[in-house]
VOPAGU-2260 file (C-alpha; in pm, 1 decimal, decimal comma):
REM VOPAGU-2260
SITE   aa  ch    i         X         Y         Z
SITE  MET   A    0     638,4     275,7    5454,6
SITE  GLY   A    1     842,6     -14,6    5327,5
SITE  PRO   A    2    1215,0     -30,9    5264,6
SITE  VAL   A    3    1398,9     230,2    5060,3
SITE  ARG   A    4    1640,7     117,7    4790,8
SITE  GLY   A    5    2000,7     174,7    4878,9
SITE  ASP   A    6    1926,8     326,4    5219,6
SITE  PRO   A    7    2050,3      91,6    5493,1
SITE  ALA   A    8    1879,9     302,9    5758,2
SITE  THR   A    9    1542,2     217,8    5612,7
SITE  GLY   A   10    1590,1    -139,2    5518,4
SITE  VAL   A   11    1688,9    -271,6    5179,6
SITE  ALA   A   12    1989,9    -489,3    5125,4
SITE  HIS   A   13    2019,1    -577,6    4757,5
SITE  GLY   A   14    2238,3    -758,5    4509,2
SITE  PRO   A   15    2530,9    -973,4    4624,6
SITE  ALA   A   16    2541,1    -793,3    4959,5
SITE  ALA   A   17    2187,0    -902,8    5043,1
SITE  VAL   A   18    2149,8   -1056,9    5385,6
SITE  PRO   A   19    2157,1   -1435,0    5336,7
SITE  ALA   A   20    1895,2   -1655,6    5497,9
SITE  ALA   A   21    2010,2   -1918,3    5744,2
SITE  ASP   A   22    1949,1   -2175,6    5471,4
SITE  GLY   A   23    1764,3   -2204,0    5140,9
SITE  ASN   A   24    1471,5   -2384,2    5302,4
SITE  ASP   A   25    1395,3   -2072,9    5507,7
SITE  ASP   A   26    1367,3   -1870,5    5185,4
SITE  ARG   A   27    1144,9   -2129,6    5017,8
SITE  VAL   A   28     907,1   -2130,5    5313,7
SITE  ALA   A   29     907,5   -1751,8    5348,4
SITE  VAL   A   30     847,1   -1692,2    4976,9
SITE  ALA   A   31     569,8   -1952,5    4966,1
SITE  GLU   A   32     400,3   -1772,4    5255,4
SITE  LEU   A   33     442,6   -1433,7    5086,8
SITE  LEU   A   34     305,2   -1563,3    4756,3
SITE  GLY   A   35      29,0   -1765,0    4918,9
SITE  ARG   A   36     137,5   -2068,2    4716,2
SITE  THR   A   37     436,1   -2288,4    4649,0
SITE  PRO   A   38     668,5   -2124,3    4394,4
SITE  ALA   A   39     633,6   -2291,1    4054,0
SITE  GLY   A   40     999,6   -2243,8    3962,9
SITE  ALA   A   41    1347,0   -2190,5    4095,8
SITE  PHE   A   42    1422,8   -1848,3    4241,6
SITE  GLU   A   43    1679,2   -1657,9    4442,4
SITE  VAL   A   44    1613,7   -1381,7    4693,6
SITE  VAL   A   45    1793,8   -1073,9    4558,6
SITE  VAL   A   46    1651,1    -797,0    4779,6
SITE  ARG   A   47    1573,8    -828,0    5148,9
SITE  SER   A   48    1409,3    -607,8    5407,0
SITE  GLU   A   49    1625,6    -486,7    5692,5
SITE  ASP   A   50    1493,9    -772,8    5904,7
SITE  GLY   A   51    1609,4   -1024,2    5641,2
SITE  ARG   A   52    1269,9   -1109,2    5495,4
SITE  PRO   A   53    1257,0   -1155,4    5116,5
SITE  ALA   A   54    1144,7    -842,3    4930,5
SITE  VAL   A   55    1230,7    -928,8    4567,7
SITE  ILE   A   56    1301,5   -1266,2    4410,3
SITE  ALA   A   57    1478,5   -1340,1    4082,4
SITE  ASN   A   58    1300,8   -1616,3    3893,5
SITE  ALA   A   59    1465,5   -1869,9    3664,9
SITE  PRO   A   60    1360,1   -1825,9    3300,4
SITE  PHE   A   61    1159,3   -2151,7    3314,5
SITE  LEU   A   62     919,8   -2297,9    3568,6
SITE  PHE   A   63     978,4   -2650,5    3699,3
SITE  ASP   A   64     744,1   -2789,4    3430,9
SITE  GLY   A   65     936,8   -2615,1    3150,6
SITE  THR   A   66     689,1   -2330,9    3099,5
SITE  PRO   A   67     869,4   -2006,6    3007,8
SITE  MET   A   68     873,9   -1748,9    3289,6
SITE  PRO   A   69     899,8   -1398,7    3141,5
SITE  THR   A   70     903,2   -1215,1    3477,2
SITE  ARG   A   71    1259,4   -1230,9    3606,8
SITE  PHE   A   72    1209,7   -1010,5    3915,7
SITE  TRP   A   73     905,7   -1049,2    4141,5
SITE  LEU   A   74     805,4    -814,3    4422,2
SITE  VAL   A   75     714,3   -1025,1    4727,7
SITE  ASP   A   76     731,8    -763,0    5005,0
SITE  PRO   A   77     366,9    -729,7    5115,8
SITE  VAL   A   78     387,3    -361,7    5211,3
SITE  LEU   A   79     543,9    -257,5    4881,5
SITE  ARG   A   80     314,1    -489,0    4686,7
SITE  ASP   A   81       8,2    -326,3    4846,0
SITE  GLU   A   82     143,0      25,7    4784,4
SITE  VAL   A   83     199,5     -52,4    4416,7
SITE  SER   A   84    -142,1    -219,1    4386,7
SITE  ARG   A   85    -303,0      98,6    4521,0
SITE  LEU   A   86    -110,9     303,6    4266,7
SITE  GLU   A   87    -216,7      72,4    3983,8
SITE  SER   A   88    -579,7      87,1    4099,3
SITE  VAL   A   89    -591,0     462,7    4040,3
SITE  GLY   A   90    -445,5     448,4    3689,3
SITE  GLY   A   91     -76,7     418,3    3774,2
SITE  VAL   A   92      11,2     215,7    3464,1
SITE  ARG   A   93    -143,3     478,4    3236,2
SITE  LEU   A   94      23,3     759,1    3434,4
SITE  ALA   A   95     363,7     589,0    3413,1
SITE  GLU   A   96     326,9     542,6    3038,3
SITE  SER   A   97     255,1     912,5    2995,6
SITE  ALA   A   98     535,0    1022,4    3231,7
SITE  VAL   A   99     824,3     808,1    3107,1
SITE  PRO   A  100     946,5     859,0    2748,9
SITE  PRO   A  101     861,0     555,4    2529,9
SITE  ASP   A  102    1220,4     519,0    2410,1
SITE  ARG   A  103    1340,8     480,2    2771,2
SITE  VAL   A  104    1070,8     219,9    2841,1
SITE  ALA   A  105    1166,5      30,6    2523,3
SITE  ALA   A  106    1535,0      39,5    2615,0
SITE  SER   A  107    1454,3     -98,0    2961,8
SITE  HIS   A  108    1253,3    -383,6    2812,3
SITE  GLU   A  109    1545,4    -473,6    2586,8
SITE  VAL   A  110    1802,6    -476,3    2869,2
SITE  TYR   A  111    1567,8    -684,2    3087,5
SITE  ARG   A  112    1505,5    -931,4    2802,0
SITE  GLN   A  113    1877,5    -966,4    2731,6
SITE  GLU   A  114    1962,3   -1022,7    3098,9
SITE  ARG   A  115    1689,8   -1286,7    3138,6
SITE  ASP   A  116    1769,1   -1457,2    2809,3
SITE  SER   A  117    2139,6   -1477,9    2897,9
SITE  LEU   A  118    2036,1   -1736,6    3158,4
SITE  ILE   A  119    1886,7   -1970,2    2895,7
SITE  PRO   A  120    2126,5   -2248,8    2799,2
SITE  VAL   A  121    2279,1   -2222,0    2453,0
SITE  GLY   A  122    2101,9   -2463,2    2222,7
SITE  HIS   A  123    1776,2   -2457,8    2420,4
SITE  VAL   A  124    1499,3   -2606,3    2210,3
SITE  GLY   A  125    1137,7   -2519,3    2276,7
SITE  PRO   A  126     938,7   -2221,8    2394,5
SITE  ARG   A  127    1129,0   -1931,5    2545,8
SITE  PRO   A  128    1020,9   -1644,4    2769,5
SITE  ALA   A  129     921,7   -1340,1    2567,1
SITE  GLY   A  130     905,1    -967,1    2615,1
SITE  GLY   A  131    1075,6    -741,4    2861,9
SITE  VAL   A  132     971,4    -625,9    3208,7
SITE  GLY   A  133     668,9    -826,6    3319,5
SITE  GLY   A  134     665,4   -1009,4    2985,3
SITE  THR   A  135     541,5    -710,7    2786,4
SITE  ARG   A  136     694,3    -615,8    2454,2
SITE  GLN   A  137     609,0    -245,2    2464,1
SITE  GLY   A  138     469,5       9,3    2701,9
SITE  VAL   A  139     402,8     -55,3    3068,3
SITE  LYS   A  140     212,1    -356,0    3198,5
SITE  CYS   A  141     300,6    -414,5    3564,3
SITE  LEU   A  142     440,3    -155,1    3803,1
SITE  HIS   A  143     522,0    -432,9    4052,3
SITE  ALA   A  144     768,3    -589,9    3806,8
SITE  HIS   A  145     928,1    -254,6    3726,1
SITE  LEU   A  146     971,1    -164,8    4093,4
SITE  ALA   A  147    1111,9    -509,5    4171,6
SITE  TRP   A  148    1376,4    -472,3    3902,0
SITE  TRP   A  149    1458,5    -114,5    4007,6
SITE  LEU   A  150    1504,8    -231,2    4367,4
SITE  THR   A  151    1780,4    -468,0    4247,4
SITE  GLY   A  152    1975,7    -163,7    4131,7
SITE  ALA   A  153    1862,5    -167,8    3768,6
SITE  ASP   A  154    1821,3     154,1    3572,4
SITE  ASP   A  155    1446,9     116,8    3517,5
SITE  PRO   A  156    1278,8     455,6    3467,5
SITE  VAL   A  157     930,8     312,0    3530,3
SITE  GLY   A  158    1052,5     144,5    3849,8
SITE  GLU   A  159    1207,2     472,5    3960,2
SITE  TRP   A  160     885,5     660,8    3874,7
SITE  THR   A  161     686,8     403,8    4074,7
SITE  ALA   A  162     924,3     432,2    4370,5
SITE  HIS   A  163     880,9     809,3    4379,3
SITE  ARG   A  164     502,5     780,4    4354,9
SITE  ILE   A  165     483,1     547,2    4655,6
SITE  GLY   A  166     728,3     749,4    4862,1
SITE  LEU   A  167    1056,3     562,9    4810,6
SITE  ARG   A  168    1362,3     756,5    4706,5
SITE  PRO   A  169    1662,9     660,5    4493,9
SITE  LEU   A  170    2023,7     618,6    4602,9
């Protein structure tokens, strides 16, 4: 199983204490390999596996071409990504929506939106990212995005639900 949030014995370093790469070029190459493409926008690695590989990236609110990027946190760890994909393939999104109270999901979307939008320069003119976790305005759309945000230390009840379902445990 992949890394467990907040458990140094099993592999996740997150937030400011995350293990830094030797240089930013290493992260760009590693993330491009994990995504299978060159990243279309600026990002920062915010969660790493115990071995230092990127696990979650924080995206800038706009891609290099100015397109709004609603998904702030992106799960790039291949083991976790596959685990979550398996969960989604058996109805995980629907199950999460029925398990987590709608008011808690809505509150999470609002916090996520506010955090992302705080990075947009005052006076920005033009399209802006919309929605909350994964760009959705209500309900659950992408368990990967919820887990990625939860792994950063966020209080995301859908991310926590997802973590439990794939065998991760909280702090």
